[in-house]
C-alpha positions as CSV (number, residue, x, y, z in Angstrom):
1,M,-14.7,15.0,8.1
2,A,-14.9,18.6,9.2
3,E,-18.6,18.6,8.1
4,D,-19.6,16.4,11.1
5,G,-17.9,18.7,13.6
6,L,-14.8,16.6,14.2
7,G,-11.6,18.5,14.4
8,P,-8.4,18.0,12.5
9,V,-6.7,14.7,13.4
10,V,-3.3,16.4,13.9
11,E,-4.7,18.3,16.8
12,L,-5.9,15.2,18.7
13,S,-4.0,13.6,21.6
14,F,-3.1,9.9,21.2
15,E,-5.9,9.0,23.6
16,A,-8.5,11.0,21.8
17,A,-7.4,9.7,18.4
18,L,-7.5,6.1,19.6
19,A,-11.0,6.6,21.1
20,E,-12.3,8.0,17.9
21,L,-10.7,5.3,15.9
22,E,-12.4,2.7,18.0
23,K,-15.7,4.4,17.4
24,V,-15.0,4.5,13.7
25,V,-14.2,0.8,13.6
26,A,-17.4,0.0,15.6
27,R,-19.6,2.0,13.2
28,L,-18.0,0.3,10.2
29,E,-18.3,-3.1,11.7
30,S,-22.0,-2.6,12.4
31,G,-22.8,-2.7,8.8
32,E,-25.5,-0.1,9.1
33,V,-23.6,2.8,7.6
34,P,-24.4,3.8,4.0
35,L,-21.7,3.3,1.4
36,E,-20.6,6.9,1.0
37,E,-20.4,7.4,4.7
38,S,-18.5,4.2,5.1
39,I,-15.9,5.4,2.7
40,A,-15.6,8.7,4.6
41,L,-15.3,6.8,7.9
42,Y,-12.7,4.5,6.4
43,A,-10.6,7.5,5.3
44,R,-11.0,9.1,8.7
45,G,-10.0,5.8,10.4
46,A,-6.9,5.6,8.1
47,E,-5.9,9.1,9.1
48,L,-6.5,8.4,12.8
49,K,-4.4,5.2,12.6
50,A,-1.5,7.0,11.0
51,H,-1.7,9.8,13.6
52,C,-1.6,7.2,16.5
53,E,1.3,5.4,14.9
54,D,3.2,8.8,14.6
55,K,2.4,9.6,18.3
56,L,3.7,6.2,19.4
57,K,6.9,6.5,17.3
58,A,7.5,9.9,18.9
59,A,6.9,8.5,22.4
60,E,9.3,5.6,21.6
61,A,11.9,8.0,20.5
62,R,11.6,10.0,23.7
63,V,11.9,6.8,25.9
64,A,14.9,5.7,23.9
65,E,16.6,9.0,24.9
66,I,16.4,7.9,28.6
67,T,19.9,6.6,29.4
68,Q,21.7,5.1,32.4
69,G,24.4,7.5,33.5
70,P,26.9,7.4,36.3
71,D,24.5,9.3,38.5
72,G,21.5,7.1,37.6
73,V,18.9,7.4,35.1
74,R,18.8,10.7,33.2
75,A,16.8,12.0,30.2
76,R,18.3,13.9,27.4
77,P,16.0,16.4,25.5
78,V,15.0,15.1,22.2
79,D,13.5,17.0,19.3
80,V,10.8,14.9,17.6
81,A,9.2,16.8,14.7
């Protein structure tokens, strides 16, 4: 929805995407949004949800790389595309 000044979802942090998703849900739940705008909001919300899920999966992969070694906890670098 670049026409309303919002940036590309892929550039948002998890926190920013989640906050925007919460706003989208609130607007849709209000029932006061015209049909065409509701459709656009729903599409943006779906994109935001997928982005948040991707960010969480990447974070989970990074956490899974933390291992218990003989010298204590150590982290191995992980490449999450």
